[in-house]
VOGU-3710 file (C-alpha; in Angstrom, 3 decimals, decimal comma):
1> xxxxxxxxxx> 11,261/78,889/71,039  9,448/81,382/68,892  6,126/83,032/69,818  4,482/81,130/66,941  5,900/77,843/68,342  4,678/78,617/71,753  1,226/79,534/70,404  1,016/76,241/68,465  2,262/74,271/71,471  -0,319/75,900/73,778
11> xxxxxxxxxx> -3,255/75,427/71,431  -2,287/71,877/70,946  -2,222/71,314/74,719  -5,801/72,837/74,875  -6,869/70,471/71,991  -5,471/67,608/74,018  -7,510/68,478/77,016  -10,771/68,843/74,982  -9,988/65,762/72,778  -9,620/63,694/75,899
21> xxxxxxxxxx> -13,014/64,885/77,218  -14,658/64,249/73,899  -13,029/60,745/73,661  -14,103/59,827/77,102  -17,566/60,849/76,428  -17,686/59,169/72,971  -16,487/55,919/74,549  -19,048/56,166/77,283  -21,828/56,840/74,772  -20,892/54,130/72,277
31> xxxxxxxxxx> -20,963/51,047/74,358  -21,999/48,108/71,994  -23,107/45,759/74,616  -25,366/45,992/77,699  -24,159/45,160/81,125  -27,037/42,911/82,284  -25,992/43,439/86,016  -26,286/47,259/85,618  -29,745/46,942/83,972  -30,919/44,726/86,852
41> xxxxxxxxxx> -29,493/46,977/89,394  -31,478/49,849/87,768  -34,640/47,784/87,787  -34,140/46,742/91,395  -33,508/50,457/92,368  -36,660/51,644/90,535  -38,726/48,908/92,332  -37,396/49,865/95,657  -38,250/53,503/95,285  -41,635/52,822/93,707
51> xxxxxxxxxx> -42,661/50,448/96,538  -42,056/53,194/99,134  -43,238/56,142/97,127  -46,038/58,160/98,811  -48,176/58,122/95,688  -47,969/54,341/95,454  -48,699/54,023/99,160  -51,785/56,100/98,663  -52,906/54,058/95,723  -52,269/50,811/97,842
61> xxxxxxxxxx> -54,520/52,340/100,593  -57,152/53,094/98,128  -56,945/49,506/96,881  -57,237/48,067/100,486  -60,227/50,327/100,972  -61,947/48,945/97,721  -61,230/45,354/98,828  -62,885/46,101/102,188  -65,884/47,691/100,288  -66,108/44,548/98,236
71> xxxxxxxxxx> -66,048/42,391/101,349  -68,782/44,535/102,913  -70,877/44,219/99,696  -70,770/40,382/100,062  -72,515/40,560/103,471  -76,312/40,541/103,911  -78,074/43,895/103,595  -80,309/43,601/106,647  -79,768/42,473/110,277  -82,628/40,986/112,281
81> xxxxxxxxxx> -84,139/43,142/114,875  -85,195/41,991/118,435  -88,248/43,579/120,034  -89,537/43,641/123,639  -92,792/44,953/124,733  -94,483/45,309/127,986  -97,881/46,811/128,747  -99,912/47,185/131,975  -103,556/47,931/131,675  -106,499/45,889/132,728
91> xxxxxxxxxx> -104,623/43,039/131,289  -100,948/42,600/131,670  -99,091/41,990/128,404  -95,508/40,830/127,958  -94,055/40,044/124,412  -90,810/39,354/122,721  -90,371/39,464/119,055  -87,926/39,323/116,115  -88,198/40,882/112,727  -86,197/40,405/109,466
101> xxxxxxxxxx> -86,222/42,420/106,282  -85,729/40,142/103,250  -83,573/40,960/100,279  -86,459/40,166/97,946  -85,013/41,783/94,754  -81,496/40,286/94,883  -79,697/43,586/95,772  -76,893/41,874/97,553  -75,729/40,118/94,452  -75,997/43,349/92,352
111> xxxxxxxxxx> -74,009/45,244/95,094  -71,251/42,613/95,005  -71,012/42,784/91,216  -70,531/46,608/91,379  -68,024/46,428/94,214  -65,949/43,885/92,482  -65,813/45,821/89,287  -64,880/48,998/91,269  -62,150/47,017/93,168  -60,663/45,774/89,915
121> xxxxxxxxxx> -60,799/49,362/88,500  -58,763/50,676/91,549  -56,377/47,726/91,185  -55,752/48,811/87,576  -55,247/52,326/88,765  -52,770/51,165/91,403  -50,806/49,528/88,665  -50,899/52,719/86,528  -49,658/54,718/89,328  -46,643/52,445/89,817
131> xxxxxxxxxx> -45,897/52,682/86,186  -46,227/56,570/86,346  -43,877/56,863/89,244  -41,388/54,375/87,595  -41,352/56,392/84,418  -41,066/59,712/86,266  -38,077/58,360/88,359  -36,376/56,925/85,248  -36,921/60,406/83,354  -35,441/62,199/86,386
141> xxxxxxxxxx> -32,423/60,016/86,462  -31,897/60,278/82,741  -32,184/64,209/82,964  -29,750/64,216/85,808  -27,231/62,091/83,994  -27,455/64,094/80,902  -27,141/67,447/82,732  -24,117/66,157/84,717  -22,331/65,269/81,461  -23,405/68,515/80,015
151> xxxxxxxxxx> -21,788/70,245/82,808  -18,498/68,239/82,285  -18,505/69,315/78,616  -19,164/72,844/79,732  -16,326/72,601/82,276  -13,940/71,431/79,534  -15,101/74,206/77,126  -14,586/76,833/80,009  -11,194/75,640/80,853  -10,050/75,648/77,170
161> xxxxxxxxxx> -11,625/78,973/76,402  -9,948/80,588/79,536  -6,524/79,250/78,429  -7,296/80,368/74,829  -8,168/83,846/76,058  -4,911/84,024/78,249  -2,799/83,085/75,239  -4,645/85,540/73,005  -3,806/88,340/75,389  -0,200/87,424/75,169
171> xxxxxxxxxx> -0,190/87,278/71,432  -2,175/90,492/71,257  0,330/92,238/73,514  3,232/91,043/71,221  1,246/92,158/68,183  0,678/88,665/66,708  -3,077/88,946/66,385  -5,390/91,792/65,857  -7,816/93,566/68,175  -10,848/91,713/66,493
181> xxxxxxxxxx> -9,268/88,235/67,043  -8,477/89,142/70,648  -11,981/90,425/71,271  -13,430/87,290/69,788  -11,350/85,111/72,239  -12,557/87,257/75,177  -16,169/86,819/74,055  -15,777/83,131/73,515  -14,337/82,883/77,075  -17,335/84,879/78,550
191> xxxxxxxxxx> -19,750/82,739/76,562  -18,185/79,497/77,844  -18,298/80,727/81,461  -22,054/81,558/81,093  -22,695/78,175/79,525  -21,038/76,576/82,539  -23,179/78,524/84,915  -26,315/77,433/82,970  -25,160/73,778/82,935  -24,575/73,940/86,635
201> xxxxxxxxxx> -27,953/75,166/87,258  -29,420/72,498/85,110  -27,642/69,812/87,237  -29,071/71,337/90,361  -32,610/71,361/89,015  -32,409/67,807/87,695  -31,032/66,666/90,969  -33,888/68,213/92,742  -36,298/66,141/90,378  -34,536/62,839/91,371
211> xxxxxxxxxx> -34,552/63,868/95,199  -38,435/64,252/94,879  -38,630/60,546/94,157  -35,721/59,082/96,306  -35,830/61,509/99,209  -32,547/61,601/101,292  -30,826/58,747/99,426  -27,219/59,747/98,749  -26,273/60,688/95,130  -23,698/57,990/95,061
221> xxxxxxxxxx> -26,493/55,369/95,360  -28,214/56,558/92,327  -27,794/54,085/89,450  -26,594/54,905/85,923  -28,641/54,485/82,816  -25,587/53,237/80,799  -27,383/50,254/79,428  -28,059/49,160/75,772  -31,748/49,651/74,972  -33,483/46,687/73,477
231> xxxxxxxxxx> -35,075/46,779/70,067  -38,823/46,762/69,499  -39,375/43,017/70,035  -41,953/41,142/68,082  -44,578/39,500/70,440  -47,383/37,165/69,862  -49,905/39,828/70,957  -51,122/42,428/68,443  -51,284/46,206/69,114  -55,030/45,991/70,063
241> xxxxxxxxxx> -54,348/43,125/72,553  -51,444/45,130/74,159  -53,461/48,236/74,359  -56,497/46,495/75,871  -54,203/45,127/78,643  -52,848/48,456/79,670  -53,991/49,500/83,230  -55,641/52,696/82,251  -57,740/50,926/79,580  -58,544/48,083/82,063
251> xxxxxxxxxx> -59,530/50,676/84,673  -61,878/52,266/82,069  -63,384/48,724/81,210  -64,017/47,938/84,920  -65,601/51,347/85,412  -67,869/50,472/82,472  -68,761/47,169/84,170  -69,385/48,958/87,439  -71,731/51,427/85,810  -73,516/48,659/84,106
261> xxxxxxxxxx> -73,843/46,804/87,473  -75,287/50,065/88,996  -78,060/50,093/86,347  -79,080/46,521/87,566  -78,644/47,551/91,220  -80,917/50,570/90,711  -83,513/48,514/89,001  -83,477/45,962/91,817  -83,639/48,736/94,438  -86,985/49,604/93,001
271> xxxxxxxxxx> -88,363/46,249/94,259  -89,648/46,750/97,710  -88,367/44,419/100,364  -90,834/43,008/102,795  -90,333/42,767/106,489  -91,378/39,696/108,644  -92,097/40,143/112,271  -92,841/37,244/114,814  -93,958/37,954/118,316  -94,752/35,699/121,231
281> xxxxxxxxxx> -95,707/36,160/124,888  -98,382/36,516/127,459  -101,426/38,573/127,424  -102,926/37,945/130,860  -103,316/34,320/131,319  -103,503/33,574/127,572  -100,542/32,812/125,208  -99,922/35,279/122,470  -98,410/34,550/119,036  -98,501/37,131/116,165
291> xxxxxxxxxx> -96,958/37,145/112,639  -96,697/40,567/110,883  -95,710/41,195/107,263  -95,135/44,729/106,108  -94,190/45,791/102,492  -93,323/49,490/101,556  -95,566/50,997/98,909  -93,686/52,873/96,144  -96,467/55,447/95,770  -94,682/58,794/96,517
301> xxxxxxxxxx> -91,464/57,733/95,068  -90,872/54,945/92,489  -87,178/55,475/92,275  -87,187/55,531/88,505  -85,081/58,570/88,280  -82,134/56,705/89,882  -82,327/54,117/87,188  -82,380/56,908/84,540  -79,169/58,439/86,108  -77,493/55,119/86,328
311> xxxxxxxxxx> -78,210/54,375/82,705  -76,746/57,820/81,676  -73,684/57,174/83,757  -73,210/53,830/82,033  -73,390/55,416/78,661  -70,804/57,971/79,773  -68,528/55,226/80,949  -68,878/53,500/77,616  -67,754/56,646/75,743  -64,941/57,236/78,207
321> xxxxxxxxxx> -63,691/53,664/77,571  -63,910/54,389/73,861  -61,987/57,549/74,191  -59,298/56,002/76,559  -58,766/53,033/74,090  -58,418/55,146/71,180  -55,854/57,471/72,906  -53,928/54,424/74,173  -53,870/52,857/70,694  -52,674/56,130/69,145
331> xxxxxxxxxx> -50,011/56,574/71,859  -48,861/53,079/71,280  -48,372/53,587/67,647  -46,696/56,850/68,231  -44,316/55,645/70,829  -43,395/52,603/68,812  -42,510/54,795/65,775  -40,579/57,407/67,814  -38,610/54,765/69,656  -37,509/53,130/66,395
341> xxxxxxxxxx> -36,548/56,471/64,956  -34,606/57,491/67,970  -32,908/54,099/68,133  -31,865/54,208/64,502  -30,439/57,722/64,983  -28,448/56,695/67,936  -27,106/53,751/66,159  -26,018/56,013/63,251  -24,378/58,194/65,834  -22,509/55,356/67,351
351> xxxxxxxxxx> -21,426/54,071/63,885  -20,275/57,476/62,495  -20,883/60,450/64,710  -18,357/59,715/67,450  -15,691/58,828/64,950  -16,255/62,136/63,225  -15,813/63,967/66,456  -12,443/62,461/66,939  -11,339/62,799/63,330  -12,469/66,406/63,268
361> xxxxxxxxxx> -10,574/67,276/66,324  -7,432/65,605/64,890  -7,878/67,384/61,588  -8,290/70,768/63,261  -5,121/70,143/65,226  -3,069/69,315/62,152  -4,431/72,213/60,224  -3,759/74,606/63,120  -0,212/73,319/63,533  0,308/73,716/59,773
371> xxxxxxxxxx> -0,899/77,296/59,870  -3,583/76,478/57,251  -6,602/77,850/59,186  -6,853/81,102/61,222  -7,622/81,540/64,846  -11,125/82,629/63,961  -11,706/79,645/61,764  -10,404/77,224/64,407  -12,488/78,710/67,120  -15,644/78,471/64,953
381> xxxxxxxxxx> -14,912/74,882/64,088  -13,997/73,946/67,587  -17,311/75,313/68,850  -19,042/73,306/66,358  -17,256/70,206/67,611  -18,387/70,744/71,024  -21,927/71,660/70,026  -21,996/68,296/68,156  -21,075/66,631/71,565  -24,031/68,423/73,146
391> xxxxxxxxxx> -26,292/67,294/70,357  -25,238/63,657/71,034  -26,318/64,213/74,559  -29,624/65,576/73,489  -30,020/62,557/71,135  -29,311/60,057/73,838  -31,792/61,746/76,199  -34,387/61,729/73,422  -33,789/57,927/73,106  -34,160/57,254/76,714
401> xxxxxxxxxx> -37,335/59,225/76,810  -38,567/57,343/73,779  -37,740/54,124/75,485  -39,703/55,020/78,693  -42,631/56,125/76,495  -42,548/52,837/74,591  -42,385/50,725/77,688  -45,433/52,434/79,194  -47,437/52,590/75,906  -46,806/48,841/75,187
411> xxxxxxxxxx> -47,061/47,563/78,653  -43,482/46,141/78,616  -42,699/48,096/81,753  -44,609/45,319/83,651  -42,061/42,796/82,591  -39,101/45,138/83,212  -40,282/45,827/86,742  -41,007/42,123/87,320  -44,740/42,684/88,152  -47,063/39,775/87,990
421> x> -50,215/41,697/87,182
//
């Protein structure tokens, strides 16, 4: 067998290794149908992690506290007071009495209105935290899967370039290639090894991001995101209705209601509550019965500045609601558009891109075996082929991120997680 024949056979073997890697990746990336059980397993996994995540537990505790405050606000403001009095002078006096301050201004109802709105706001915040943790976990899983496959591609590149460099040295020693071509092969091998190191570091970093959510759960229990993403579905609700149902918008709405209720509460607190006292007993040999009514006089402090401050806070809450609603609507439109663009691009890749990778690999192999392209040309085009594979990984990652963003911005993550509220 001649040196040229050995060289061609070796390069063909290298191409076969890379072709197999690219074909496996293309087959994995171009699934046309979704595995419903896989998607359900992913949703169940996310729900399990979210339910036990510290941020969600903290938000749940805040919700429990707000519910307790609401229950407290429903109780009467004042408790009765029991009085005993004994006096020994010329006349012995013994009395017992009871006093009760009356909620003359309806403060209890106003407090309950404020507490209910605040509890509903915290409830919306709790939902928002669940969604935030869910999307953070999904993003971390997507990054880990992307970086893992990027490392596999880098490993295939490094293996091929190492064999390519070894064969180049043999051909250089035999005088079949020039110094420039040999140096190019060595540089390509060095670059491939550096890319492998970078990809390995990327896997470690993305793994840490997942561990931040799942704790000590083994990696083999982490689900895959190999599911077919649904198109933007037409719903009966319009964009405005979808946006107004988002938890962050609802929280701002309830904050506004609470601020409005505080204005009413501060106005009612300006009304002075009377206190009734009833006493009975003995004063010497005579019976003693006394009724006393006291009413505070708002002379030194009329509490009008509290009303002014509450009114300013209400106006602030209304502006915050307007800003939150506007941002949520803009986010919804942008997420909807980006998801459709990313999905269309991914569909184009599935229809044409992966076929182009395989056909390009086969074409390069035939041209090389026929001696119609040089080593340099082959190396450049081979690198372009692998770079295209990495671009496909980036495109799929962008599609996943666009899906997460669209689910959050449209509120569809609620249905995906199986939440009732």
